[in-house]
C-alpha positions as CSV (number, residue, x, y, z in Angstrom):
1,M,4.0,118.3,-19.8
2,S,0.7,119.7,-19.3
3,Q,-1.7,119.1,-16.4
4,A,-4.0,117.6,-18.7
5,F,-1.6,115.2,-19.8
6,D,-0.3,114.4,-16.2
7,E,-4.1,113.5,-15.2
8,I,-4.8,111.2,-18.3
9,Q,-1.4,109.4,-17.9
10,A,-2.3,109.0,-14.0
11,G,-5.7,107.6,-14.9
12,L,-4.1,105.3,-17.6
13,L,-1.5,104.0,-14.9
14,E,-4.5,103.2,-12.7
15,A,-6.4,101.4,-15.0
16,I,-3.5,99.1,-16.0
17,A,-2.7,98.4,-12.5
18,H,-6.4,97.5,-12.0
19,A,-6.6,95.2,-15.0
20,S,-3.3,93.7,-14.1
21,G,-5.0,92.8,-10.6
22,E,-2.9,95.1,-8.6
23,E,-4.0,96.7,-5.3
24,N,-5.2,100.2,-6.0
25,Q,-7.7,102.8,-4.7
26,L,-10.3,102.4,-7.6
27,V,-13.7,102.7,-6.7
28,I,-16.0,100.5,-8.8
29,H,-19.8,101.2,-8.5
30,K,-21.9,98.7,-10.0
31,A,-25.9,98.5,-10.0
32,K,-27.6,95.3,-8.5
33,P,-29.1,93.3,-11.4
34,V,-32.7,93.4,-11.6
35,D,-35.7,91.3,-12.8
36,V,-37.1,93.2,-15.5
37,R,-40.2,91.1,-15.7
38,A,-41.2,91.2,-12.1
39,I,-40.5,95.1,-12.4
40,R,-42.9,95.3,-15.0
41,K,-45.4,93.2,-13.8
42,R,-45.6,94.7,-10.2
43,A,-46.0,98.1,-12.0
44,G,-49.1,96.5,-13.9
45,L,-47.7,97.0,-17.4
46,S,-47.9,95.1,-20.4
47,Q,-44.9,94.6,-22.6
48,Q,-45.9,96.9,-24.8
49,Q,-47.0,99.6,-22.2
50,F,-43.5,99.2,-20.5
51,C,-41.7,99.7,-23.9
52,A,-43.8,102.8,-24.9
53,L,-42.8,104.3,-21.4
54,F,-39.3,103.8,-21.4
55,G,-38.8,104.4,-25.3
56,L,-37.6,100.4,-25.5
57,S,-38.2,98.2,-28.3
58,L,-40.2,95.1,-27.7
59,G,-37.4,92.9,-28.8
60,T,-35.0,94.5,-26.0
61,L,-37.5,94.3,-23.4
62,R,-38.1,90.3,-24.5
63,H,-34.2,89.7,-24.6
64,W,-33.9,91.2,-20.9
65,E,-36.9,89.3,-19.6
66,Q,-35.8,86.1,-21.0
67,G,-32.2,86.6,-19.5
68,D,-30.5,86.5,-23.1
69,R,-29.4,90.1,-22.3
70,A,-29.1,92.4,-19.1
71,P,-29.8,95.9,-19.1
72,E,-26.6,98.1,-18.3
73,G,-25.8,101.8,-17.8
74,P,-28.7,104.4,-17.3
75,A,-31.4,101.8,-18.0
76,L,-30.2,99.3,-15.2
77,V,-30.0,102.3,-13.0
78,L,-33.6,103.4,-13.7
79,L,-34.8,100.0,-13.4
80,N,-33.2,99.8,-9.8
81,V,-35.2,102.8,-8.9
82,M,-38.1,101.3,-10.2
83,D,-37.7,98.3,-8.4
84,K,-37.6,100.1,-5.3
85,N,-40.2,102.9,-5.8
86,P,-42.2,102.2,-9.0
87,R,-44.5,105.1,-8.3
88,A,-42.0,107.7,-8.1
89,V,-40.7,106.6,-11.8
90,L,-44.4,106.3,-13.2
91,D,-45.3,109.7,-11.9
92,A,-42.0,111.2,-13.1
93,L,-42.8,109.9,-16.6
94,A,-46.5,110.4,-16.6
95,P,-47.6,113.1,-19.2
96,D,-48.5,116.4,-17.8
């Protein structure tokens, strides 16, 4: 078979082993959960301002703040950065 097939097969076998609870060498990276409301308030932003800045719907932000849903993927990573250094994020997103 081709090298691509062999790599895909190896990855699939690792995923199956992981899902079955077998010992493996997979490294799982997870961003820590964040308190979206606290981050927004520390930044001094209203819900509307926060949504406009990050391109979010108000409904999404409210769900996050109420704990009905949690941010995932890139949004969670960005919120973790904002939690540690809000000025860096705000400066980067400021219009030129």
